[in-house]
C-alpha positions in Angstrom: 177.9 -89.5 143.9 177.4 -86.2 145.7 174.8 -83.9 144.1 176.2 -80.9 142.4 175.6 -77.8 144.3 174.2 -74.9 142.5 176.6 -71.9 142.9 175.0 -69.8 140.2 174.1 -66.3 141.5 170.5 -65.6 142.3 168.9 -63.3 139.7 167.1 -60.3 141.2 164.0 -58.6 139.8 165.3 -55.1 140.6 167.2 -53.5 137.8 170.8 -52.4 138.8 170.1 -48.8 137.5 167.3 -48.4 140.0 169.7 -49.3 142.8 172.5 -47.1 141.5 170.2 -44.1 141.2 172.0 -41.1 142.8 171.3 -37.6 143.6 173.8 -34.9 142.7 175.4 -33.4 145.7 177.7 -30.4 146.4 181.0 -30.8 147.8 179.9 -31.4 151.4 177.8 -34.3 150.3 174.4 -32.8 151.0 171.6 -32.8 148.5 171.5 -29.5 146.3 168.4 -27.5 147.0 166.8 -24.7 145.0 165.9 -21.9 147.1 163.9 -20.3 144.4 161.7 -23.2 144.2 160.9 -23.4 147.9 160.3 -19.6 148.7 157.0 -18.7 147.4 156.6 -15.5 145.5 154.7 -12.4 147.0 151.9 -13.1 144.4 151.7 -16.7 145.8 151.6 -15.6 149.4 148.9 -13.0 148.8 146.7 -15.7 147.1 147.3 -18.1 149.8 146.1 -15.7 152.5 143.3 -14.6 150.2 142.0 -18.1 150.0 142.2 -18.6 153.7 140.2 -15.4 154.4 137.5 -16.4 151.7 137.4 -19.8 153.5 136.9 -18.3 156.9 134.1 -15.9 155.6 132.3 -18.8 153.8 132.4 -21.1 157.0 131.3 -18.2 159.2 128.4 -17.5 156.8 127.4 -21.3 156.8 127.6 -21.6 160.4 125.5 -18.4 161.4 122.9 -18.9 158.8 122.5 -22.8 159.0 124.0 -24.1 162.3 123.9 -21.5 165.2 122.1 -18.2 166.2 124.2 -15.8 167.9 122.1 -13.0 169.7 122.4 -10.2 172.2 119.7 -9.8 174.8 118.9 -6.2 175.4 116.1 -6.3 177.9 115.1 -8.0 181.2 112.0 -9.8 180.0 113.8 -13.1 180.6 115.2 -12.3 184.1 116.5 -14.1 186.1 117.2 -16.7 183.5 118.8 -14.3 180.9 119.8 -10.8 182.1 120.2 -7.8 180.0 123.4 -7.8 177.7 123.6 -11.6 178.0 125.1 -13.1 174.8 123.2 -16.2 173.8 124.0 -19.2 171.3 121.1 -21.1 169.9 120.9 -24.1 167.6 119.1 -23.7 164.1 119.3 -27.5 164.1 117.3 -28.4 167.2 114.0 -28.4 165.4 114.9 -30.2 162.1 113.5 -33.7 163.4 111.4 -32.5 166.4 108.9 -29.9 167.5 109.5 -27.1 170.1 108.3 -28.3 173.7 106.8 -26.5 176.6 109.7 -24.7 178.6 112.0 -24.5 175.5 113.6 -21.0 175.2 113.2 -20.0 171.6 114.8 -17.5 169.3 112.3 -16.2 166.6 111.1 -13.5 164.4 108.8 -11.0 166.2 105.3 -12.0 164.8 104.1 -8.4 164.4 107.1 -7.4 162.4 106.2 -8.5 158.7 109.9 -7.6 157.7 111.3 -10.3 160.1 114.0 -8.1 161.2 113.0 -7.8 164.8 114.4 -11.0 166.8 112.8 -11.9 170.0 113.7 -14.6 172.8 110.8 -16.0 175.0 109.8 -19.3 176.6 107.3 -21.6 174.9 104.6 -22.0 177.4 101.6 -23.0 175.1 101.6 -25.7 172.5 99.5 -25.8 169.1 95.7 -26.5 169.7 95.8 -25.9 173.5 93.5 -23.3 175.3 95.6 -21.2 177.6 94.6 -18.7 180.4 97.0 -16.5 182.4 95.8 -15.4 185.8 98.1 -13.3 188.1 101.2 -14.3 185.9 100.3 -18.0 186.4 99.4 -20.2 183.4 96.4 -22.6 183.2 96.2 -25.2 180.3 92.9 -26.5 178.9 90.6 -25.2 181.7 92.8 -26.7 184.4 92.3 -25.4 187.9 96.0 -25.9 188.9 98.4 -23.4 187.4 101.3 -24.9 185.4 104.4 -26.0 187.4 107.2 -23.8 186.0 110.5 -24.6 188.0 112.4 -22.1 186.0 110.6 -19.1 187.5 111.7 -16.8 190.2 108.8 -15.8 192.5 110.2 -12.3 192.6 109.5 -11.9 189.0 105.8 -13.2 189.5 104.5 -11.1 192.3 104.8 -7.4 193.3 103.2 -6.1 189.9 99.9 -5.7 188.4 100.2 -8.9 186.6 98.7 -9.4 183.1 95.6 -11.7 183.0 94.9 -13.1 179.6 92.4 -15.5 177.9 91.0 -18.0 177.7 92.7 -18.2 174.1 93.1 -21.2 171.9 96.3 -21.5 170.1 96.1 -22.2 166.5 97.7 -25.3 165.0 101.4 -24.9 164.0 101.8 -21.9 166.3 103.2 -21.5 169.9 102.4 -19.1 172.7 105.4 -17.3 174.3 106.0 -15.5 177.5 109.1 -14.1 179.2 110.1 -15.5 182.6 109.8 -11.9 184.0 106.1 -12.0 184.0 105.4 -8.5 185.3 107.8 -6.8 182.5 107.6 -8.9 179.4 106.5 -8.0 175.8 105.0 -11.3 175.0 102.1 -13.3 173.6 99.7 -11.6 175.9 100.2 -8.2 174.3 101.1 -8.9 170.6 98.7 -8.1 167.8 99.5 -11.7 166.5 99.4 -13.5 169.7 101.4 -16.6 168.6 104.4 -17.4 166.8 104.2 -19.6 163.6 106.6 -22.6 163.3 108.2 -21.0 160.3 109.3 -17.9 162.2 111.3 -19.9 164.8 115.0 -19.5 164.3 116.3 -21.9 166.9 116.4 -23.2 170.4 118.6 -21.2 172.9 121.3 -23.5 174.2 123.5 -21.4 176.5 124.7 -17.9 177.5 128.5 -17.2 176.9 129.0 -13.6 177.9 129.5 -12.1 180.3 131.6 -15.1 181.6 130.3 -14.7 185.3 126.8 -15.4 184.0 127.5 -18.1 181.5 125.3 -21.1 181.8 123.4 -24.0 180.0 119.8 -23.1 179.0 118.6 -26.3 177.2 117.1 -28.0 180.3 114.3 -30.6 180.0 111.6 -29.8 182.6 108.9 -32.1 183.9 105.5 -31.0 183.8 
């Protein structure tokens, strides 16, 4: 005897009403749209622009005060590495987990200006605890008879001038001795009343010049000494 086939319809878990849900349409069959709902009011547009502008200001404030330093160099004390009117970007984050090293170009608050409003850019040549001496614009560290090798210097900015001899001078702990690459024309640690830059007055490490375009270049170079 043949087994009786089950011809009962399969029950679906989806309710019929859910399948038959429709959207009212106009005579052409397209869904109706409400133009008043899609078009923002003038007040909504103004509020949208205001939020965008406010966000841009907040981001700019955070970036310039916590991430980068943007400065304009008015003098030739760092020639030929940085020339007058160069614009420089520095990083405020470079020294969060490390200390400045010899050869770094640093943006800092001028130590003889107690207000902190005057910003300088120079190169670190002496580290905390070292004894430094400058003879004919050349640097001697800890009594060495050989001058410091400084591959970033151009001879034209070392010779031809009177030169500024200095020292010997022992750099206090937590402070740095700064000099410009234009050794004959630089207002630097050799001349300041407060000879060195304390760690807490350093704003950031110079990374690159970006203006004018024909002099744009990378400044963050690790030198071997």
